[in-house]
C-alpha angles and dihedrals in degrees: 000000000000133000109210122214123191125203139167103064125134145114127316138164121246110282091031132116139236133177121213122203130197125189136158129250090206138022125008132291094204097103097040129092106228130213142183123218133179117224087000094279107051112091115229106162147320139196129203123241097270095040092242096116128048133179132192139192114250091248095056099034110128094012103063128053124195119203139161141210109202092188089061094037091234140126122200136203112202107199118195133180093015119206130207089252091056090072118109147083110315122202132198117215137187126214124195087206130059097292130262147211088235118086092212092070094065121097104196135036138194122227094255134249130230122242113186121190115188142141 
């Protein structure tokens, strides 16, 4: 089992950038596909266990980048050119399978972290 912990949220103006991180306080993330969701159900991005495959929601494609460092047991979400509509509560999730756009496929969830985009 893993216990996911997100960090890196905060407030930013439109056009700004933030990087979210997610790690585990127990176990290892190396064998999990890892995803990011907004408000639990809205797919943002996921990455497979090796980092060789990445997927993005249409609204963030080209602006967000997901990556992982298995040596550090951490997944990142680099968010650039943030828009007002990107604000919300972002959740990190771990899937024992190959990853999915569907939130219901994920087995473990973090507590969520707030991203606020405002002028």
